[in-house]
C-alpha positions as CSV (number, residue, x, y, z in Angstrom):
1,M,0.0,0.0,0.0
2,N,1.3,3.5,-0.7
3,A,1.8,6.1,2.1
4,A,-1.2,8.2,1.0
5,L,-3.6,5.3,1.2
6,I,-2.2,4.2,4.6
7,A,-2.7,7.8,5.9
8,S,-6.2,7.9,4.5
9,A,-7.0,4.5,6.1
10,R,-5.8,5.6,9.5
11,R,-7.9,8.7,9.3
12,V,-11.1,6.7,9.0
13,G,-10.1,4.3,11.8
14,A,-8.8,1.3,9.9
15,I,-6.7,-1.1,11.9
16,G,-6.2,-3.7,9.3
17,E,-6.8,-4.7,5.7
18,I,-7.5,-7.9,3.7
19,M,-7.3,-7.7,0.0
20,F,-7.6,-3.9,0.2
21,G,-10.7,-4.3,2.3
22,L,-10.2,-2.0,5.3
23,F,-11.7,-2.7,8.7
24,D,-11.9,-1.0,12.1
25,A,-11.5,-2.3,15.6
26,Q,-15.0,-3.8,15.5
27,G,-14.4,-5.7,12.3
28,Q,-16.6,-3.3,10.3
29,E,-15.6,-2.2,6.8
30,V,-14.4,1.4,6.5
31,H,-14.0,3.4,3.3
32,T,-11.6,6.0,2.0
33,G,-11.7,8.0,-1.1
34,W,-9.6,5.3,-2.8
35,Q,-11.2,2.7,-5.1
36,V,-9.9,-0.8,-5.6
37,M,-11.0,-3.9,-7.4
38,S,-11.6,-6.6,-4.8
39,L,-14.1,-9.0,-3.4
40,G,-14.6,-6.7,-0.5
41,L,-15.0,-7.8,3.1
42,H,-18.6,-9.0,2.6
43,G,-17.4,-11.2,-0.3
44,I,-14.7,-12.7,1.9
45,Q,-17.1,-13.2,4.7
46,S,-19.6,-15.0,2.4
47,I,-16.8,-17.4,1.3
48,A,-15.7,-18.0,4.9
49,K,-19.2,-18.9,5.9
50,D,-19.8,-21.3,3.0
51,P,-19.2,-24.8,4.3
52,E,-18.0,-25.9,0.9
53,R,-15.3,-23.2,0.5
54,D,-12.4,-21.9,2.5
55,A,-11.2,-18.3,3.0
56,V,-7.6,-18.9,4.1
57,L,-5.9,-16.0,6.0
58,V,-2.1,-16.1,6.1
59,C,-0.7,-13.8,8.8
60,G,1.9,-13.6,11.4
61,G,5.4,-12.7,12.3
62,D,4.8,-9.1,13.4
63,K,3.3,-8.1,16.8
64,R,1.8,-5.0,15.1
65,R,-0.6,-7.4,13.2
66,F,-1.8,-9.2,16.3
67,E,-4.9,-7.1,17.1
68,A,-5.9,-6.7,13.5
69,L,-5.7,-10.4,13.1
70,R,-7.8,-11.1,16.2
71,V,-10.5,-8.6,14.9
72,A,-10.4,-10.2,11.4
73,L,-11.0,-13.7,12.9
74,R,-13.8,-12.4,15.2
75,A,-15.5,-10.7,12.2
76,G,-15.5,-14.0,10.3
77,L,-13.1,-12.9,7.6
78,A,-11.5,-16.4,7.4
79,S,-12.4,-20.0,7.8
80,M,-8.8,-21.1,8.1
81,L,-5.7,-19.5,9.5
82,V,-2.0,-20.2,8.6
83,T,0.3,-18.5,11.1
84,D,3.4,-19.0,13.2
85,T,3.6,-20.3,16.8
86,V,4.1,-16.9,18.5
87,T,1.0,-15.5,16.8
88,A,-1.0,-18.6,17.6
89,R,0.0,-18.4,21.3
90,Y,-1.1,-14.7,21.3
91,L,-4.5,-15.6,19.8
92,L,-4.9,-18.4,22.4
93,G,-4.0,-16.1,25.2
94,K,-0.9,-18.0,26.1
95,L,1.7,-15.3,25.3
């Protein structure tokens, strides 16, 4: 992401992004003036909720991503997670 998009995302309260879908601390989609071609968060959620499909989220390795990852999982933005052991321990409350 470029610096202007990141600054714009922060101004609207974004704490994370998945495929350029920005979300806030409650897992709700937030919008900037930027337009991108993407499934959007609702599209990702519909895939994650479909028992015949998987929405795989690959994330880890950086403590700055922990809270955004926790919010994304609570918001149902993935049906499967691939991560490292430190991030997994954080998510399980064992770190």
